[in-house]
C-alpha positions as CSV (number, residue, x, y, z in Angstrom):
1,M,0.0,0.0,0.0
2,A,2.8,2.4,0.8
3,A,4.3,2.0,-2.6
4,E,1.1,2.7,-4.3
5,Y,0.6,5.9,-2.1
6,C,4.1,7.1,-3.1
7,H,3.4,6.5,-6.8
8,F,0.2,8.6,-6.4
9,I,2.2,11.3,-4.8
10,G,4.7,11.2,-7.6
11,A,1.9,11.5,-10.2
12,Q,0.4,14.5,-8.3
13,T,3.8,16.2,-8.2
14,L,4.3,15.6,-11.9
15,V,0.9,17.2,-12.7
16,S,1.8,20.2,-10.4
17,D,5.1,20.6,-12.1
18,D,3.3,20.4,-15.5
19,L,0.9,23.2,-14.4
20,E,3.8,25.3,-13.1
21,I,5.6,24.9,-16.4
22,I,2.5,25.8,-18.4
23,R,2.0,28.9,-16.2
24,R,5.6,30.0,-16.9
25,V,5.2,29.5,-20.6
26,L,1.9,31.5,-20.6
27,Q,3.7,34.3,-18.7
28,G,6.3,34.5,-21.5
29,E,9.0,32.0,-20.5
30,I,8.4,30.2,-23.8
31,D,11.7,28.2,-23.5
32,S,10.1,26.4,-20.5
33,F,8.1,24.5,-23.0
34,A,11.1,22.5,-23.8
35,E,10.7,20.9,-20.3
36,L,7.4,19.5,-21.4
37,I,8.7,18.2,-24.6
38,A,11.6,16.5,-23.0
39,R,9.2,15.0,-20.3
40,Y,6.6,13.6,-22.9
41,Q,8.5,13.2,-26.2
42,Q,9.0,9.4,-25.6
43,H,5.3,8.9,-24.8
44,V,4.1,10.9,-27.8
45,V,6.5,8.9,-30.1
46,K,5.4,5.7,-28.7
47,I,1.7,6.5,-29.4
48,T,2.4,8.0,-32.9
49,T,4.4,4.9,-33.9
50,R,1.2,2.9,-33.5
51,H,-0.7,5.2,-35.9
52,V,1.5,6.5,-38.7
53,P,4.1,5.0,-41.0
54,A,7.6,4.8,-39.5
55,D,9.0,7.5,-41.8
56,R,6.4,10.1,-40.6
57,V,6.6,9.4,-36.8
58,E,9.1,12.2,-36.1
59,E,7.1,14.7,-38.1
60,V,3.8,13.8,-36.6
61,A,5.2,13.8,-33.1
62,H,6.6,17.3,-33.7
63,D,3.2,18.4,-35.0
64,V,1.7,17.2,-31.8
65,F,3.9,19.4,-29.7
66,V,3.3,22.4,-31.9
67,R,-0.4,22.0,-31.5
68,A,-0.1,21.6,-27.9
69,Y,2.0,24.8,-27.7
70,T,-0.5,26.8,-29.7
71,S,-3.4,25.6,-27.7
72,L,-1.7,26.0,-24.3
73,S,-3.9,29.1,-23.4
74,S,-7.0,26.9,-23.5
75,F,-5.6,24.1,-21.4
76,S,-7.9,23.8,-18.4
77,G,-5.7,21.7,-16.1
78,R,-8.7,19.4,-15.4
79,T,-6.8,16.5,-17.0
80,P,-3.1,15.8,-17.0
81,F,-1.1,17.5,-19.8
82,E,0.1,14.0,-20.9
83,H,-3.4,13.3,-22.2
């Protein structure tokens, strides 16, 4: 049970960190978005690999982050950034 609790706390911390990064980006620290890219790039590539041809994975993954960045001001924070 304790290990599960620690995992939950870690997830909550990650979400809080994401929200803090998003807040900084929206306040003009646009370079902070690189932290979200580094954090979620593998996850995005893994999902993208299942849906597009191998020669397009990098391009599509890049597009995902571009769309996320341009939509950041409408991010509600009700769901994790990872979704």
